[in-house]
Short mmCIF file of the C-alpha atoms (twelve columns), coordinates in Angstrom:
data_MODEL
# 
_entry.id   MODEL 
# 
loop_
_atom_site.group_PDB 
_atom_site.id 
_atom_site.type_symbol 
_atom_site.label_atom_id 
_atom_site.label_alt_id 
_atom_site.label_comp_id 
_atom_site.label_asym_id 
_atom_site.label_seq_id 
_atom_site.Cartn_x 
_atom_site.Cartn_y 
_atom_site.Cartn_z 
_atom_site.pdbx_PDB_model_num 
ATOM 1   C CA . UNK A 1   23.192  29.371  -17.483 1 
ATOM 2   C CA . UNK A 2   22.849  31.510  -14.276 1 
ATOM 3   C CA . UNK A 3   19.489  32.546  -12.946 1 
ATOM 4   C CA . UNK A 4   19.147  35.288  -10.616 1 
ATOM 5   C CA . UNK A 5   16.409  37.822  -9.313  1 
ATOM 6   C CA . UNK A 6   17.527  39.999  -12.097 1 
ATOM 7   C CA . UNK A 7   17.307  37.585  -14.838 1 
ATOM 8   C CA . UNK A 8   19.674  35.093  -16.908 1 
ATOM 9   C CA . UNK A 9   23.362  36.117  -16.874 1 
ATOM 10  C CA . UNK A 10  24.077  36.386  -20.624 1 
ATOM 11  C CA . UNK A 11  27.885  35.742  -20.217 1 
ATOM 12  C CA . UNK A 12  27.020  32.496  -18.677 1 
ATOM 13  C CA . UNK A 13  24.231  31.155  -21.019 1 
ATOM 14  C CA . UNK A 14  25.592  29.978  -24.293 1 
ATOM 15  C CA . UNK A 15  23.857  27.269  -26.396 1 
ATOM 16  C CA . UNK A 16  25.724  26.376  -29.317 1 
ATOM 17  C CA . UNK A 17  23.851  25.647  -32.355 1 
ATOM 18  C CA . UNK A 18  25.039  23.461  -35.308 1 
ATOM 19  C CA . UNK A 19  26.369  26.553  -37.174 1 
ATOM 20  C CA . UNK A 20  28.787  27.413  -34.261 1 
ATOM 21  C CA . UNK A 21  26.587  30.536  -33.163 1 
ATOM 22  C CA . UNK A 22  25.716  31.075  -29.734 1 
ATOM 23  C CA . UNK A 23  21.996  31.481  -28.903 1 
ATOM 24  C CA . UNK A 24  21.050  33.618  -25.862 1 
ATOM 25  C CA . UNK A 25  17.738  34.282  -24.832 1 
ATOM 26  C CA . UNK A 26  16.145  37.814  -25.417 1 
ATOM 27  C CA . UNK A 27  15.957  40.181  -22.633 1 
ATOM 28  C CA . UNK A 28  12.003  39.626  -22.081 1 
ATOM 29  C CA . UNK A 29  12.422  35.920  -21.578 1 
ATOM 30  C CA . UNK A 30  15.512  36.568  -19.171 1 
ATOM 31  C CA . UNK A 31  13.518  38.986  -17.329 1 
ATOM 32  C CA . UNK A 32  10.514  36.834  -16.923 1 
ATOM 33  C CA . UNK A 33  12.605  33.796  -15.879 1 
ATOM 34  C CA . UNK A 34  14.252  36.349  -13.175 1 
ATOM 35  C CA . UNK A 35  10.741  37.425  -11.822 1 
ATOM 36  C CA . UNK A 36  9.428   33.875  -11.956 1 
ATOM 37  C CA . UNK A 37  12.554  32.777  -9.596  1 
ATOM 38  C CA . UNK A 38  12.193  35.865  -7.435  1 
ATOM 39  C CA . UNK A 39  8.339   34.958  -6.821  1 
ATOM 40  C CA . UNK A 40  8.935   31.366  -6.093  1 
ATOM 41  C CA . UNK A 41  11.711  32.418  -3.636  1 
ATOM 42  C CA . UNK A 42  9.380   34.663  -1.838  1 
ATOM 43  C CA . UNK A 43  6.777   31.835  -1.830  1 
ATOM 44  C CA . UNK A 44  9.538   29.655  -0.051  1 
ATOM 45  C CA . UNK A 45  9.489   27.110  -3.030  1 
ATOM 46  C CA . UNK A 46  12.593  27.951  -4.940  1 
ATOM 47  C CA . UNK A 47  16.333  27.431  -4.084  1 
ATOM 48  C CA . UNK A 48  16.278  30.319  -1.806  1 
ATOM 49  C CA . UNK A 49  13.966  28.791  0.986   1 
ATOM 50  C CA . UNK A 50  14.436  27.743  4.448   1 
ATOM 51  C CA . UNK A 51  14.496  24.178  5.632   1 
ATOM 52  C CA . UNK A 52  11.281  25.253  7.334   1 
ATOM 53  C CA . UNK A 53  9.577   26.282  4.245   1 
ATOM 54  C CA . UNK A 54  10.316  23.263  2.449   1 
ATOM 55  C CA . UNK A 55  9.362   20.850  5.260   1 
ATOM 56  C CA . UNK A 56  6.073   22.701  5.302   1 
ATOM 57  C CA . UNK A 57  5.361   22.094  1.710   1 
ATOM 58  C CA . UNK A 58  7.134   18.818  1.017   1 
ATOM 59  C CA . UNK A 59  4.554   16.295  2.245   1 
ATOM 60  C CA . UNK A 60  1.841   17.799  0.215   1 
ATOM 61  C CA . UNK A 61  3.625   17.270  -2.876  1 
ATOM 62  C CA . UNK A 62  3.903   13.555  -2.379  1 
ATOM 63  C CA . UNK A 63  0.893   11.752  -3.786  1 
ATOM 64  C CA . UNK A 64  1.491   8.121   -2.878  1 
ATOM 65  C CA . UNK A 65  1.889   8.479   1.011   1 
ATOM 66  C CA . UNK A 66  -0.350  6.494   3.200   1 
ATOM 67  C CA . UNK A 67  -2.297  8.693   5.930   1 
ATOM 68  C CA . UNK A 68  -0.282  7.088   8.574   1 
ATOM 69  C CA . UNK A 69  3.261   7.798   6.934   1 
ATOM 70  C CA . UNK A 70  1.708   11.497  6.382   1 
ATOM 71  C CA . UNK A 71  0.907   11.939  9.894   1 
ATOM 72  C CA . UNK A 72  4.280   10.614  11.265  1 
ATOM 73  C CA . UNK A 73  6.075   12.904  8.897   1 
ATOM 74  C CA . UNK A 74  4.035   15.891  9.962   1 
ATOM 75  C CA . UNK A 75  4.620   14.961  13.798  1 
ATOM 76  C CA . UNK A 76  8.325   14.871  13.155  1 
ATOM 77  C CA . UNK A 77  8.398   17.801  11.222  1 
ATOM 78  C CA . UNK A 78  6.542   19.886  13.447  1 
ATOM 79  C CA . UNK A 79  7.932   18.712  16.939  1 
ATOM 80  C CA . UNK A 80  11.520  18.286  16.043  1 
ATOM 81  C CA . UNK A 81  12.413  19.046  12.656  1 
ATOM 82  C CA . UNK A 82  11.246  22.820  12.047  1 
ATOM 83  C CA . UNK A 83  12.140  23.878  15.854  1 
ATOM 84  C CA . UNK A 84  15.732  22.996  15.513  1 
ATOM 85  C CA . UNK A 85  16.559  23.410  11.831  1 
ATOM 86  C CA . UNK A 86  13.766  25.211  10.164  1 
ATOM 87  C CA . UNK A 87  15.653  28.817  9.951   1 
ATOM 88  C CA . UNK A 88  18.473  27.518  7.838   1 
ATOM 89  C CA . UNK A 89  18.632  28.160  4.150   1 
ATOM 90  C CA . UNK A 90  17.834  24.817  2.396   1 
ATOM 91  C CA . UNK A 91  21.225  25.368  0.176   1 
ATOM 92  C CA . UNK A 92  22.989  26.205  3.299   1 
ATOM 93  C CA . UNK A 93  22.211  22.967  5.375   1 
ATOM 94  C CA . UNK A 94  25.143  20.848  6.046   1 
ATOM 95  C CA . UNK A 95  25.977  17.502  7.306   1 
ATOM 96  C CA . UNK A 96  27.268  19.169  10.560  1 
ATOM 97  C CA . UNK A 97  23.625  20.709  11.018  1 
ATOM 98  C CA . UNK A 98  22.164  17.146  10.508  1 
ATOM 99  C CA . UNK A 99  24.440  15.637  13.024  1 
ATOM 100 C CA . UNK A 100 23.979  18.457  15.465  1 
ATOM 101 C CA . UNK A 101 20.244  17.536  15.371  1 
ATOM 102 C CA . UNK A 102 20.681  14.179  15.780  1 
ATOM 103 C CA . UNK A 103 23.019  14.481  19.025  1 
ATOM 104 C CA . UNK A 104 20.582  17.195  20.434  1 
ATOM 105 C CA . UNK A 105 17.644  14.764  19.627  1 
ATOM 106 C CA . UNK A 106 19.619  12.075  21.499  1 
ATOM 107 C CA . UNK A 107 20.692  14.008  24.606  1 
ATOM 108 C CA . UNK A 108 17.502  16.197  25.404  1 
ATOM 109 C CA . UNK A 109 14.150  15.723  26.680  1 
ATOM 110 C CA . UNK A 110 11.587  15.682  23.703  1 
ATOM 111 C CA . UNK A 111 8.430   18.367  23.873  1 
ATOM 112 C CA . UNK A 112 6.603   15.612  26.056  1 
ATOM 113 C CA . UNK A 113 9.044   15.925  28.881  1 
ATOM 114 C CA . UNK A 114 10.759  12.224  28.071  1 
ATOM 115 C CA . UNK A 115 13.946  11.102  26.296  1 
ATOM 116 C CA . UNK A 116 13.542  9.963   22.903  1 
ATOM 117 C CA . UNK A 117 14.705  6.392   22.029  1 
ATOM 118 C CA . UNK A 118 17.316  5.676   19.580  1 
ATOM 119 C CA . UNK A 119 14.934  4.101   17.185  1 
ATOM 120 C CA . UNK A 120 12.894  7.415   17.409  1 
ATOM 121 C CA . UNK A 121 15.981  9.682   16.509  1 
ATOM 122 C CA . UNK A 122 16.359  7.075   13.607  1 
ATOM 123 C CA . UNK A 123 12.792  7.690   12.434  1 
ATOM 124 C CA . UNK A 124 13.265  11.447  12.472  1 
ATOM 125 C CA . UNK A 125 16.393  11.279  10.560  1 
ATOM 126 C CA . UNK A 126 14.511  9.173   8.077   1 
ATOM 127 C CA . UNK A 127 11.996  11.774  7.643   1 
ATOM 128 C CA . UNK A 128 14.532  14.529  7.084   1 
ATOM 129 C CA . UNK A 129 16.690  12.097  4.540   1 
ATOM 130 C CA . UNK A 130 13.260  11.612  2.523   1 
ATOM 131 C CA . UNK A 131 12.424  15.130  2.607   1 
ATOM 132 C CA . UNK A 132 15.885  16.283  1.336   1 
ATOM 133 C CA . UNK A 133 15.880  13.488  -1.061  1 
ATOM 134 C CA . UNK A 134 12.814  15.083  -2.774  1 
ATOM 135 C CA . UNK A 135 14.636  18.363  -2.523  1 
ATOM 136 C CA . UNK A 136 17.496  17.001  -4.644  1 
ATOM 137 C CA . UNK A 137 15.055  15.667  -7.181  1 
ATOM 138 C CA . UNK A 138 13.556  19.026  -7.540  1 
ATOM 139 C CA . UNK A 139 17.090  20.331  -8.154  1 
ATOM 140 C CA . UNK A 140 16.905  22.823  -5.088  1 
ATOM 141 C CA . UNK A 141 19.987  21.299  -3.470  1 
ATOM 142 C CA . UNK A 142 22.861  19.432  -5.133  1 
ATOM 143 C CA . UNK A 143 23.357  16.792  -2.608  1 
ATOM 144 C CA . UNK A 144 21.433  15.485  0.429   1 
ATOM 145 C CA . UNK A 145 23.309  16.428  3.835   1 
ATOM 146 C CA . UNK A 146 21.244  14.073  5.867   1 
ATOM 147 C CA . UNK A 147 23.151  11.128  3.932   1 
ATOM 148 C CA . UNK A 148 25.990  9.227   5.879   1 
ATOM 149 C CA . UNK A 149 24.945  11.116  9.236   1 
ATOM 150 C CA . UNK A 150 26.044  9.666   12.522  1 
ATOM 151 C CA . UNK A 151 23.212  7.716   13.837  1 
ATOM 152 C CA . UNK A 152 22.394  6.439   17.360  1 
ATOM 153 C CA . UNK A 153 22.412  2.532   17.429  1 
ATOM 154 C CA . UNK A 154 19.159  1.423   18.796  1 
ATOM 155 C CA . UNK A 155 19.310  -0.961  21.766  1 
ATOM 156 C CA . UNK A 156 18.073  -4.382  20.771  1 
ATOM 157 C CA . UNK A 157 16.164  -6.975  23.028  1 
ATOM 158 C CA . UNK A 158 18.120  -9.896  23.524  1 
ATOM 159 C CA . UNK A 159 16.133  -13.185 23.545  1 
ATOM 160 C CA . UNK A 160 15.775  -14.996 26.918  1 
ATOM 161 C CA . UNK A 161 15.020  -18.776 27.000  1 
ATOM 162 C CA . UNK A 162 12.249  -19.330 29.397  1 
ATOM 163 C CA . UNK A 163 13.391  -21.808 31.746  1 
ATOM 164 C CA . UNK A 164 11.182  -23.570 34.493  1 
ATOM 165 C CA . UNK A 165 13.562  -21.414 36.975  1 
ATOM 166 C CA . UNK A 166 12.573  -18.131 35.250  1 
ATOM 167 C CA . UNK A 167 8.675   -18.931 35.399  1 
ATOM 168 C CA . UNK A 168 8.537   -20.884 38.781  1 
ATOM 169 C CA . UNK A 169 6.151   -19.041 41.443  1 
ATOM 170 C CA . UNK A 170 7.836   -16.207 43.406  1 
ATOM 171 C CA . UNK A 171 9.817   -15.300 40.456  1 
ATOM 172 C CA . UNK A 172 9.060   -12.025 38.364  1 
ATOM 173 C CA . UNK A 173 7.873   -14.015 35.501  1 
ATOM 174 C CA . UNK A 174 5.425   -16.293 37.414  1 
ATOM 175 C CA . UNK A 175 2.510   -15.203 35.472  1 
ATOM 176 C CA . UNK A 176 3.857   -16.105 32.314  1 
ATOM 177 C CA . UNK A 177 2.175   -18.945 30.075  1 
ATOM 178 C CA . UNK A 178 3.984   -22.167 30.226  1 
ATOM 179 C CA . UNK A 179 4.165   -24.365 27.376  1 
ATOM 180 C CA . UNK A 180 4.868   -28.057 28.231  1 
ATOM 181 C CA . UNK A 181 5.472   -30.859 26.078  1 
ATOM 182 C CA . UNK A 182 3.102   -33.802 26.294  1 
ATOM 183 C CA . UNK A 183 -0.743  -33.627 27.135  1 
ATOM 184 C CA . UNK A 184 -2.093  -30.586 28.396  1 
ATOM 185 C CA . UNK A 185 -4.501  -30.204 31.444  1 
ATOM 186 C CA . UNK A 186 -7.310  -29.176 29.024  1 
ATOM 187 C CA . UNK A 187 -7.204  -32.546 27.074  1 
ATOM 188 C CA . UNK A 188 -10.316 -33.227 25.145  1 
ATOM 189 C CA . UNK A 189 -12.568 -36.209 26.881  1 
ATOM 190 C CA . UNK A 190 -12.415 -39.344 25.100  1 
# 
């Protein structure tokens, strides 16, 4: 079935009944469906909406979000996703666009003037991927172009063994609390 602003295309719509006859919707029903789709597209809720329109509406449709999650999504959408990808039609968004966004975020300063960490870029991608998964569930797009994106690898801190030399007076870490085996200086009086 093909739905357009003019209605349902009769040539592509054929639901066969048990008797072998094709059943087509009447012209009023088809025209009503077409008008409803055109109104939805104008409002930014249909398949013809831009990514920016979808991102503006999507968090409100998610009921089970915690306030902190909703705030994080709103920040990513407002500062990074809509300015970079908001004008692209949702159905025309490609994985190349998503990879371009991630490369841009990793290489340029953020709106605050500081460079984004790799972990922040990964979180922004997670917001976009979640929003596009919701668009797939709503049948606005067939696949999620954010799946399989090339993500930066966050630097992980390497554990360091705290030795006496590293915590000795005069070293960078001299103010670190040192744990000693045996009785401490603050032992209880007997």
